[in-house]
N, C-alpha and C positions, 0 to 999 in steps of 0.2 A: 503494500500499500504506500501511496504517496500522499504527503500532505501540504496543505496550502495555508497562507495566513488568511484569516477571514476579516478582509478590509482592514479598518484601523483598530480592531480588537487585539487582544493579546493572544488570541485562540488560533492554534494550528489545527484544521480540521482534515479528515481523510476525504481526499479530492471526489470519492464516491461514498455519499452517506447512505442512509437507511429511510426511505419515505414510508412512513408508518400510518397513512390513510387506510390502506386496505385491511390492516389488521385489527381496525374498529369493527369489523364484522358487517353483516348486512341486516341486521335487526331493524334498523330505522331507515333503510335504503341508502341512496346516494353514496354508495361504495362500490364495491368491485367484486360482488358476489360472496358466497358464504366462505367462512373460514373456521378453522379449528384452532382453538387457542394454544393447544399443547404444540402444534406444528410452527404457529407463530412465534412461540417463545424459542423454538428450536432454531428458527430463521434468525431471530434477534440475536441469539447466542453464537450462532455460526458466523454473523457478521462481525462479531467482537472478535473472534478467533482469527478472521482474516485481516484485520485491523483497522475496521470501521470504528471511529469514534464520535461520529456525528448523527445523531437521530433527532428526527423532524416528525412531530405530531402537530394536533390541535385538539382542544376541548371537544370540538363538536364531531369528531371522528368516533361513530358508534357511540354518540352521546357520552363520552367519557371512557368508553372501553378500550380504546387504542391507548390512552395514557395509562390505564390500569394494566392492561398486558405487558407495555413496555416496561413499566417499573417491576413487575414481577420477573421479567426476563432477565433485566439488568442487575437486579439483586444487589449484591455486593460490588458490583463494577461501577458504581454511580460516581465515584470520585475520579474515574478514570476516562468519563464519557462526557460529551457535551449534549446537553438535551435542549432543544428548541420546541416550543409550543406556540399556540395562537389564542387569540381572544377576539371575540366579535359576533359569533353565532350563538345566541341566547336559548338554548333548547331546553331550559329548566321547567318550562310550562308545558312540555311534551310537544311542542310546534317550534321549528327554528324560526327565529326571526333576527335581523340585524340589530345589535346593541353595542354601542361603543360608550355608553354613558359612564361617568366616573363610578357611579354607585355599582353598575355591573361588573366592570373591570375590578374592582376592589372584591367583589364578591367572587367573580370567577376565578381570579388568580389563587385564592385560597382553597377552591375546590381544587384546581389543577395541582397545587403543592401536595394536597392529600392524597390523590390518586397517582402522581408520579412518586409518593413516599420521599418527597425531599423537603428541604427548607429553603432552596433558592432554584431558579430557573436560569440557565445560563443565557438562553435568547429568548426574549418574549415578544411576539410579533402581533401586530394588528391584522386580522383575518379579512381581508380583501374590503378595505373601507372605500366609501365613494370618494370621487375625485375632489368635490367640494369641501367634504371633510378635511382630506388631506391638505388642501390649500389653506383652509383656516388655521390648521395647526393646533388648536386647542386639544385635540384628543390626545396629543402626544404628552402632555402635562401629567396625565395620571400615571404614564409609564415613567416618566422622568422622576415623580414620587417614589414609585416602587422600587426604581434603581437607588434612589437615595437612602430607602429603608433596607436595601439589601436584600429583597426579595427577587431581584433580577440582577443579572450582570450587564447585560446589553439590550438594546432596542432595535427592534426590526419592523418591517412593513411587508405583507404578502399583497402583491397586486395582480391586476388583470392585464392593463394597459401600460406601456412604457411611460407614457405622459404622467401617469400616477406616481411612478417611481421618480421621475425627474422632479415633480413638485415636491415630494417627501425630503428629497436631498437638501432642498434649499433651506429647509429649518434647521439644518446643521446638527440635529438631534439622533438622526437615524443612523445605525452602525450597519445595518444590511436590509438589502432588497431581495426579496424572493419573487421569481417571476416565471413565467412559462417560457421555456426556449428550447426548441427542438428543430428537427430537419425540416418539419411542415411550417414551423412558425418561427421565423428568424427576424421579425421586427425589432426586438430589443437590441440586436447587434449594433445598428446604427443609430438609435434613438436615445437608448438608456446606458448601454455599456461604456461609451466614452465618459459621459457624466460621472458614472461611478468610479471609474478608474481616476479621473480629476481630483474627486473628493475623498478618495480612499474609503470607499463605501464596498462592503462586500456583496457579491451577487451569490446568490443560491437559486440553482436552476431547478425548478419543479417539472414534472412531467417530460423528461428527456425522451422517454420513449413513447409520447404522444398517447398516452391512455391505453399502452399495450400495443398499438398498431405498428410501431417501428421493431418489434420483436420479429416481425415478419411471419407470425404464426397464424394469421387468418387468411382465409381465401373467400372468394365470393359465394362459392357453393355452401359454406359452413359458417355463416357470419350472423350470429344471433346472442341475445343477451337475456339473462333471468330478469324478472321483475324485481327492481331495487338496485339493480346495477345502472350505473349513472348513463352508460351506453344504450340503455334497453330501449329508449323512446327515440333514438337518433334514426333519422331516415335512411332507408336502403341506399338512396342515391350517395348520401354523405359517406357511409360506411365504405361502400364501393369504391369511392373516390379516395380514400385514406389509402385502402389496399392497393390500388392503381399506382398511387404515387409511392408506395413503398416498394413496388416492383422496380420502379425506375432508380431506386439507389442499391438494388442487389450487387451492383460492383463494388461495393465498400466491404463486402465479405472478404475481398481480396483473395479468392481462390482458397477459402477455408481458413485463412490466417486469423479471421475474426468471425464472430456471430455478428449477424446484422443488430443484434441487442447491443453488443459491444461497440459495434461501430457508432450507433446511435449516441451511447454515452460518450464515447471519443469525441463526436462532433460537438456535444455540449460543452466539453472541459477544453475544447481547441481554443476559445478566446481567453486573453489574459485577464479579462475583468472577472471571471468565474472563480469562484472560490471552491465550490463544490456543486455536484449534482446529486439529487436525491430520488433515484429511481424506486418506485414502490416495490414490494416484496411482501409474499404472505407465505413462502415455502423456502425450505433450504436450498432446492433446487435453483429457485429464482435468485436468491442472495448470492449464490456462488457464481452463477453467470455474470451478475450485475457488478460483483466487487473484483472479480478476475479480469475485469477490463483494464486494471492497471498494469496487468502483464502483457498485454497485446500492443502492437504498435500504434503509435498515433496516426491519424488521418494525413496523408501527405498533402502538400500545397496543392497540387493538381486535383487532389480527391475533393478537397475544401472548395476550390474554384467551380468544380463541376456541380457539387450541391447548390452552392450560391446560385449559379446559372440555372439551375433546374428550378428553384424557388422562385426566382425572377419570371420565369415562363410558366409559373403555377403547374409545374410538373407535366407540362403538356396536356392537361386534362381537357 
């Protein structure tokens, strides 16, 4: 495993982390299908064995279940790892709603600390706040207070659009930005990454495998997802477009020297702005393929340029 500095923090994070969305399970939907907690914990422990020290979750994943499973799996390794979680999805009434009020943040962090079985969180992130809230900046005051109290070490924000990250950086309080960046979705590379580098803000890449489609394991004949899976209601045209785009980048397997999964993670790590990529995993097999990415060769300049060009042409779809 290789490690990178997480922006201006003093944290060195494994360049491939563990995305813990899926291990929250599917009881409340909005996930990636059913899970088995014992296997999820084996996956976390295998990630530790392979040198992963960065684990990213959120309180809303499985309505707290992801945090609980992660805590049980990490057990005595807490001091050796960096735990990141998020706040903003208030699910405590049984139905998720956006809530970034100071009262909710104060309540939610206590619950996360309990579930994670820890007295501090390394990185506490706002979970996809709207642009206007980011521009206003008052929402960050609650996190600054938590940092002052020692409840959290560093402050981050998870975003949808690069413009949201650019605005967050302007306040000078954000240590990290978490954003979707993958072979399909390359917009942050030009709009956000240079700003992050200039301000020494760490970039955490989520969905480097594009909801699993960049594993190359789906075909147009066998593409369907169960109720509760976030991909269940995606249109067949959209699903097939992603599968077709994936086929265009099969050349990245380099004659079997990498899997497509590993090539996709390598792509996410290829920009200097990126500190870590956090592919999701819920089995030991997935963890091993993800983390062994660090043992395969990086994408060559010519390979990257071809991927950039394909994206500019919308993969000839």
